[in-house]
DSSP file (Angstrom, degrees, kcal/mol; ACC not computed):
  #  RESIDUE AA STRUCTURE BP1 BP2  ACC     N-H-->O    O-->H-N    N-H-->O    O-->H-N    TCO  KAPPA ALPHA  PHI   PSI    X-CA   Y-CA   Z-CA
    1    1 A X              0   0    0      0, 0.0    80,-2.0     0, 0.0     2,-0.5   0.000 360.0 360.0 360.0 147.5   -5.5    8.3   -6.4
    2    2 A X  E     -A   89   0A   0     87,-2.4    87,-2.8    78,-0.2     2,-0.3  -0.969 360.0-126.2-121.6 131.2   -1.9    7.5   -5.6
    3    3 A X  E     +A   88   0A   0     -2,-0.5     2,-0.4    85,-0.2    85,-0.2  -0.534  23.1 179.6 -82.0 139.7    0.6    6.6   -8.4
    4    4 A X        +     0   0    0     83,-1.9    83,-0.3    -2,-0.3     7,-0.1  -0.925  13.6 161.8-130.0 110.0    2.7    3.6   -8.4
    5    5 A X        -     0   0    0     -2,-0.4    83,-0.0    81,-0.1    -2,-0.0  -0.023  63.6 -95.3-123.6  31.4    4.8    3.7  -11.6
    6    6 A X  S    S+     0   0    0      1,-0.1    -2,-0.0     2,-0.1    58,-0.0   0.520  96.9 112.5  70.0   7.1    7.6    1.2  -10.9
    7    7 A X        +     0   0    0      3,-0.0     2,-0.3     2,-0.0    -1,-0.1   0.739  69.8  62.8 -76.0 -22.6   10.0    4.0   -9.8
    8    8 A X  S    S-     0   0    0      1,-0.1    -2,-0.1     2,-0.0     3,-0.0  -0.766  79.3-134.2-109.3 149.3    9.9    2.6   -6.2
    9    9 A X  S    S+     0   0    0     -2,-0.3     2,-0.3     1,-0.1    -1,-0.1   0.733  87.5  13.5 -72.8 -22.4   11.1   -0.7   -5.0
   10   10 A X  S  > S-     0   0    0      1,-0.1     4,-1.8    52,-0.1    54,-0.2  -0.962  74.6-110.6-148.6 164.6    8.0   -1.3   -2.9
   11   11 A X  H  > S+     0   0    0     52,-2.8     4,-2.6    49,-0.6    50,-0.2   0.874 117.2  58.2 -62.2 -37.7    4.5   -0.1   -2.3
   12   12 A X  H  > S+     0   0    0     48,-2.8     4,-2.7    51,-0.3    -1,-0.2   0.922 105.5  48.1 -59.9 -45.3    5.6    1.2    1.1
   13   13 A X  H  > S+     0   0    0     47,-0.3     4,-2.3     1,-0.2    -1,-0.2   0.898 111.9  50.2 -63.7 -39.9    8.3    3.4   -0.5
   14   14 A X  H  X S+     0   0    0     -4,-1.8     4,-1.4     2,-0.2    -2,-0.2   0.914 111.5  48.4 -63.8 -42.5    5.7    4.8   -3.0
   15   15 A X  H  <>S+     0   0    0     -4,-2.6     5,-2.8     1,-0.2     3,-0.3   0.924 112.3  48.4 -63.1 -44.6    3.3    5.5   -0.2
   16   16 A X  H ><5S+     0   0    0     -4,-2.7     3,-1.8     1,-0.2    -1,-0.2   0.879 106.2  57.5 -63.4 -37.8    6.0    7.3    1.8
   17   17 A X  H 3<5S+     0   0    0     -4,-2.3    -1,-0.2     1,-0.3    -2,-0.2   0.844 107.5  48.2 -60.6 -33.3    7.0    9.3   -1.3
   18   18 A X  T 3<5S-     0   0    0     -4,-1.4    61,-2.4    -3,-0.3    -1,-0.3   0.257 122.1-110.6 -91.0  11.5    3.4   10.6   -1.5
   19   19 A X  T < 5 +     0   0    0     -3,-1.8     2,-0.6     1,-0.2    -3,-0.2   0.752  65.6 151.5  66.8  27.3    3.5   11.4    2.3
   20   20 A X      < -     0   0    0     -5,-2.8     2,-0.7    -6,-0.1    -1,-0.2  -0.808  45.0-130.2 -87.4 125.1    1.1    8.7    3.3
   21   21 A X        +     0   0    0     -2,-0.6     2,-0.4    55,-0.4    53,-0.3  -0.676  36.1 165.3 -84.0 116.3    1.9    7.6    6.8
   22   22 A X        -     0   0    0     -2,-0.7     2,-0.2   -10,-0.1    12,-0.1  -0.990  36.0-125.9-128.8 120.6    2.2    3.8    7.1
   23   23 A X        +     0   0    0     -2,-0.4     2,-0.3    10,-0.2    -2,-0.0  -0.466  42.0 162.5 -66.9 132.8    3.8    2.5   10.3
   24   24 A X        +     0   0    0     -2,-0.2    -2,-0.0     1,-0.1     0, 0.0  -0.986  22.0 170.9-148.4 155.8    6.7    0.1    9.5
   25   25 A X  S    S+     0   0    0     -2,-0.3    -1,-0.1     0, 0.0    -2,-0.0   0.577  78.3  27.2-127.7 -67.4    9.6   -1.4   11.2
   26   26 A X  S    S-     0   0    0      1,-0.1    -2,-0.0     0, 0.0     0, 0.0   0.828  73.7-154.7 -77.9 -31.7   11.6   -4.1    9.5
   27   27 A X  S    S+     0   0    0      1,-0.1    -1,-0.1   -15,-0.0   -15,-0.0   0.674  76.1  81.4  65.4  19.3   10.8   -3.1    5.9
   28   28 A X  S    S-     0   0    0     34,-0.0    -1,-0.1    20,-0.0    34,-0.0   0.282 109.6 -96.4-136.5   9.9   11.4   -6.7    4.7
   29   29 A X  S    S+     0   0    0     20,-0.1    21,-2.8    21,-0.1    22,-0.7   0.629  95.5 105.5  85.2  13.2    8.2   -8.6    5.5
   30   30 A X  S    S+     0   0    0     19,-0.2    19,-0.0    20,-0.2    18,-0.0   0.852  79.3  34.6 -93.3 -39.7    9.3  -10.0    8.8
   31   31 A X  S    S-     0   0    0     20,-0.1    -1,-0.0     1,-0.0    18,-0.0   0.799  83.2-139.6 -95.4 -28.9    7.5   -8.1   11.5
   32   32 A X    >   +     0   0    0     19,-0.1     3,-1.7     1,-0.0    17,-0.0   0.537  58.2 132.6  83.1   6.3    4.0   -7.3    9.9
   33   33 A X  T 3  S+     0   0    0      1,-0.3   -10,-0.2    26,-0.0    -9,-0.0   0.798  71.5  49.8 -62.1 -29.4    3.9   -3.8   11.3
   34   34 A X  T 3  S+     0   0    0    -12,-0.1    26,-0.7     2,-0.1    -1,-0.3   0.279  76.6 150.5 -93.9  11.6    2.9   -2.3    7.9
   35   35 A X  E <   -D   59   0B   0     -3,-1.7     2,-0.4    24,-0.2    24,-0.2  -0.191  24.7-173.4 -49.4 127.6    0.0   -4.8    7.4
   36   36 A X  E     -D   58   0B   0     22,-2.6    22,-2.3   -14,-0.0     2,-0.4  -0.966  24.5-116.7-132.3 141.7   -2.6   -3.0    5.4
   37   37 A X  E     -D   57   0B   0     35,-0.5    35,-2.3    -2,-0.4     2,-0.6  -0.632  21.8-145.3 -80.6 132.0   -6.1   -4.0    4.3
   38   38 A X  E     -B   71   0A   0     18,-3.8    33,-0.2    -2,-0.4     3,-0.1  -0.875  14.1-174.9 -95.4 121.5   -6.7   -4.4    0.5
   39   39 A X  E    S-     0   0A   0     31,-3.0     2,-0.3    -2,-0.6    32,-0.2   0.889  73.7 -17.6 -80.6 -44.4  -10.2   -3.3   -0.4
   40   40 A X  E    S+B   70   0A   0     30,-1.4    30,-2.8    16,-0.0    -1,-0.4  -0.978 102.7  48.6-157.1 156.8   -9.7   -4.4   -4.0
   41   41 A X        -     0   0    0     -2,-0.3     2,-0.3    28,-0.2    28,-0.2  -0.539  66.3 -96.3 107.4-174.6   -6.9   -5.3   -6.3
   42   42 A X        -     0   0    0     26,-0.3    24,-2.5    -2,-0.2    25,-0.9  -0.959  21.4-160.4-145.6 160.0   -3.8   -7.5   -6.1
   43   43 A X  E     -E   65   0C   0     -2,-0.3     2,-0.4    22,-0.3    22,-0.2  -0.899  10.2-143.0-133.8 162.4   -0.1   -7.3   -5.2
   44   44 A X  E     -E   64   0C   0     20,-2.6    20,-2.3    -2,-0.3     2,-0.4  -0.966  21.0-128.7-125.5 150.1    2.9   -9.5   -5.8
   45   45 A X  E     -E   63   0C   0     -2,-0.4    18,-0.2    18,-0.2     3,-0.2  -0.813  18.4-172.7-103.0 132.7    5.7  -10.0   -3.4
   46   46 A X  S    S+     0   0    0     16,-1.8     2,-0.4    -2,-0.4    17,-0.1   0.638  92.1  34.0 -91.4 -18.6    9.4   -9.5   -4.1
   47   47 A X  S    S-     0   0    0     15,-1.2     2,-0.3     0, 0.0    -1,-0.3  -0.989  95.8-120.8-130.6 124.1   10.2  -10.9   -0.6
   48   48 A X        -     0   0    0     -2,-0.4    15,-0.1    -3,-0.2    -2,-0.0  -0.491  33.9-119.8 -67.5 123.5    7.9  -13.6    0.7
   49   49 A X        -     0   0    0     -2,-0.3   -19,-0.2     1,-0.1   -20,-0.1  -0.319  13.4-155.3 -64.5 144.2    6.4  -12.3    4.0
   50   50 A X  S    S+     0   0    0    -21,-2.8     2,-0.3     2,-0.1   -20,-0.2   0.460  72.5  90.1 -93.1  -4.6    7.0  -14.3    7.1
   51   51 A X  S    S-     0   0    0    -22,-0.7     2,-0.4     1,-0.0   -19,-0.1  -0.722  86.7-113.5 -93.2 140.4    3.8  -12.9    8.7
   52   52 A X        -     0   0    0     -2,-0.3     2,-0.4     1,-0.0    -2,-0.1  -0.611  39.0-166.1 -73.2 127.3    0.5  -14.7    8.2
   53   53 A X        -     0   0    0     -2,-0.4     2,-0.1    -4,-0.1     6,-0.0  -0.901  17.3-127.6-117.4 144.5   -1.8  -12.5    6.1
   54   54 A X    >   -     0   0    0     -2,-0.4     3,-1.8     1,-0.1     0, 0.0  -0.386  40.0 -99.3 -76.0 166.5   -5.5  -12.8    5.5
   55   55 A X  T 3  S+     0   0    0      1,-0.3    -1,-0.1    -2,-0.1    -2,-0.0   0.778 124.4  48.9 -59.9 -27.3   -6.7  -12.8    1.8
   56   56 A X  T 3  S+     0   0    0    -19,-0.0   -18,-3.8     2,-0.0     2,-0.3   0.062  99.9  85.0-103.7  26.0   -7.5   -9.1    2.1
   57   57 A X  E <   +D   37   0B   0     -3,-1.8     2,-0.3   -20,-0.3   -20,-0.2  -0.903  48.6 179.7-125.4 154.7   -4.2   -8.0    3.6
   58   58 A X  E     -D   36   0B   0    -22,-2.3   -22,-2.6    -2,-0.3     2,-0.6  -0.956  29.6-127.5-143.4 163.8   -0.8   -7.0    2.2
   59   59 A X  E >   -D   35   0B   0     -2,-0.3     3,-1.9   -24,-0.2     4,-0.2  -0.915  18.3-163.6-110.9 100.2    2.6   -5.9    3.5
   60   60 A X  G >  S+     0   0    0    -26,-0.7   -48,-2.8    -2,-0.6     3,-0.8   0.731  81.7  71.6 -56.9 -23.0    3.5   -2.8    1.5
   61   61 A X  G 3  S+     0   0    0      1,-0.2    -1,-0.3   -50,-0.2   -48,-0.1   0.737 112.2  24.3 -67.4 -21.3    7.1   -3.1    2.6
   62   62 A X  G <  S+     0   0    0     -3,-1.9   -16,-1.8   -52,-0.1   -15,-1.2   0.090 111.9  71.9-134.5  25.9    7.7   -6.1    0.3
   63   63 A X  E <   -E   45   0C   0     -3,-0.8   -52,-2.8   -18,-0.2     2,-0.3  -0.906  51.8-154.6-137.0 166.3    5.1   -5.9   -2.5
   64   64 A X  E     -E   44   0C   0    -20,-2.3   -20,-2.6    -2,-0.3     2,-0.1  -0.975  35.8 -98.8-134.3 150.3    4.2   -4.0   -5.6
   65   65 A X  E     -E   43   0C   0     -2,-0.3   -22,-0.3   -22,-0.2     3,-0.1  -0.408  24.8-172.6 -68.4 143.5    0.7   -3.7   -7.1
   66   66 A X  S    S+     0   0    0    -24,-2.5     2,-0.3     2,-0.1   -23,-0.2   0.350  76.3   8.6-111.6   0.2   -0.2   -5.9  -10.0
   67   67 A X  S    S-     0   0    0    -25,-0.9    -1,-0.1    21,-0.1     2,-0.0  -0.916 109.8 -52.2-157.2 178.1   -3.5   -4.1  -10.7
   68   68 A X        -     0   0    0     -2,-0.3     2,-0.4    19,-0.1   -26,-0.3  -0.422  64.5-152.9 -58.0 142.3   -5.3   -1.0   -9.6
   69   69 A X  E     - c   0  89A   0     19,-3.0    21,-2.5   -28,-0.2     2,-0.6  -0.980  19.3-162.8-134.1 123.7   -5.3   -1.2   -5.8
   70   70 A X  E     -Bc  40  90A   0    -30,-2.8   -31,-3.0    -2,-0.4   -30,-1.4  -0.933  21.0-173.3-103.8 122.7   -7.7    0.2   -3.3
   71   71 A X  E     -Bc  38  91A   0     19,-2.7    21,-2.1    -2,-0.6     2,-1.3  -0.859  31.6-120.4-116.9 150.0   -6.2    0.3    0.2
   72   72 A X  E     + c   0  92A   0    -35,-2.3   -35,-0.5    -2,-0.3     2,-0.3  -0.745  63.5 133.0 -88.9  93.3   -7.7    1.1    3.6
   73   73 A X        -     0   0    0     -2,-1.3     2,-0.4    19,-0.9   -51,-0.1  -0.897  60.9-101.3-136.6 162.9   -5.4    4.0    4.6
   74   74 A X        -     0   0    0    -53,-0.3   -53,-0.3    -2,-0.3    19,-0.1  -0.762  19.9-154.5 -87.1 132.6   -5.8    7.5    5.9
   75   75 A X    >   +     0   0    0     -2,-0.4     3,-2.0    16,-0.1     2,-0.1   0.442  48.1 135.2 -84.2   1.3   -5.5   10.3    3.3
   76   76 A X  T 3  S-     0   0    0      1,-0.3   -55,-0.4   -55,-0.1    -2,-0.1  -0.302  80.7  -6.8 -58.7 119.0   -4.4   12.9    5.9
   77   77 A X  T 3  S+     0   0    0      1,-0.2    -1,-0.3    -2,-0.1     2,-0.2   0.518 100.1 133.0  79.6   6.7   -1.4   14.8    4.5
   78   78 A X    <   -     0   0    0     -3,-2.0     2,-0.4   -57,-0.0    -1,-0.2  -0.537  58.7-116.6 -92.4 158.8   -0.9   12.8    1.3
   79   79 A X        -     0   0    0    -61,-2.4     2,-0.6    -2,-0.2   -59,-0.1  -0.766  25.7-152.4 -86.5 134.3   -0.3   14.1   -2.2
   80   80 A X        +     0   0    0     -2,-0.4     2,-0.4   -78,-0.1   -78,-0.2  -0.951  24.2 164.3-113.6 119.4   -3.1   13.0   -4.6
   81   81 A X        -     0   0    0    -80,-2.0     2,-0.4    -2,-0.6    -2,-0.0  -0.981  16.6-166.0-135.5 142.1   -2.1   12.6   -8.2
   82   82 A X        +     0   0    0     -2,-0.4     2,-0.3   -80,-0.1   -79,-0.0  -0.990  10.7 168.2-130.1 143.5   -3.7   10.9  -11.2
   83   83 A X    >   -     0   0    0     -2,-0.4     3,-1.0     3,-0.2    -2,-0.0  -0.970  36.7-111.3-147.5 136.2   -2.3   10.1  -14.6
   84   84 A X  T 3  S+     0   0    0     -2,-0.3     3,-0.1     1,-0.2    -2,-0.0  -0.356  96.3  23.5 -67.8 146.7   -3.8    7.8  -17.3
   85   85 A X  T 3  S+     0   0    0      1,-0.2     2,-0.4    -2,-0.0    -1,-0.2   0.563  95.4 108.1  81.9   8.9   -2.2    4.5  -18.0
   86   86 A X  S <  S-     0   0    0     -3,-1.0    -3,-0.2     0, 0.0    -1,-0.2  -0.969  77.4-106.7-122.1 135.1   -0.4    4.0  -14.7
   87   87 A X        -     0   0    0     -2,-0.4   -83,-1.9   -83,-0.3     2,-0.3  -0.321  45.3-160.6 -56.0 135.4   -1.4    1.6  -12.0
   88   88 A X  E     -A    3   0A   0    -85,-0.2   -19,-3.0   -83,-0.0     2,-0.5  -0.866  19.5-150.0-123.7 153.4   -3.0    3.5   -9.2
   89   89 A X  E     -Ac   2  69A   0    -87,-2.8   -87,-2.4    -2,-0.3     2,-0.4  -0.995  18.1-147.9-119.5 127.8   -3.7    2.9   -5.5
   90   90 A X  E     - c   0  70A   0    -21,-2.5   -19,-2.7    -2,-0.5     2,-0.6  -0.783   9.8-137.5 -97.1 137.8   -6.8    4.6   -4.1
   91   91 A X  E     - c   0  71A   0     -2,-0.4     2,-0.5   -21,-0.2   -19,-0.2  -0.841  15.7-161.9 -99.3 123.8   -6.7    5.7   -0.5
   92   92 A X  E     - c   0  72A   0    -21,-2.1   -19,-0.9    -2,-0.6     2,-0.4  -0.911  14.7-134.6-108.1 125.4   -9.9    5.0    1.5
   93   93 A X        -     0   0    0     -2,-0.5   -19,-0.2   -21,-0.1   -21,-0.0  -0.627  29.2-111.2 -78.7 131.3  -10.4    6.9    4.7
   94   94 A X        -     0   0    0     -2,-0.4     2,-0.3     1,-0.1    -1,-0.1  -0.312  32.7-117.9 -60.1 142.7  -11.7    4.7    7.5
   95   95 A X        -     0   0    0     -3,-0.0     2,-0.3     1,-0.0    -1,-0.1  -0.618  24.1-139.8 -82.4 141.4  -15.2    5.4    8.5
   96   96 A X        -     0   0    0     -2,-0.3     2,-0.3     2,-0.0    -1,-0.0  -0.763  17.1-116.1-100.1 148.7  -15.8    6.6   12.1
   97   97 A X              0   0    0     -2,-0.3    -1,-0.0     1,-0.1     0, 0.0  -0.631 360.0 360.0 -82.8 140.4  -18.7    5.4   14.2
   98   98 A X              0   0    0     -2,-0.3    -1,-0.1     0, 0.0    -2,-0.0   0.421 360.0 360.0 -93.9 360.0  -21.2    8.1   15.2
C-alpha cells in the first residue's frame, strides 16, 4: 500500500515520493504521458485534464484520490507503507504472459 495523506499536491508527487516510477512530462494534465489505469477507486482533478480519458484511467499529475485507490503500476523499487485511517493507493504489478 502506498500512502496519500494530503501532504502532496498530486497523486503523481505522492507516487514519486514513494519512489514509484511514473513517466510524466507536462505535470499539468495537458500531455497524457502519465495516464494510469485505475483498477478500483476514484480521483478528483484540481486541473481538468485536456486529454481524453477512459472511465478506468486517471492522470496522476493533476488529481488526488477521493477513496482507496488501486492502480495498475509496477512496484519495482517503491516504498510500501501502511497506516490506518489514511487513504491508500495499492500498487498492482502487471501480469506477464507465459
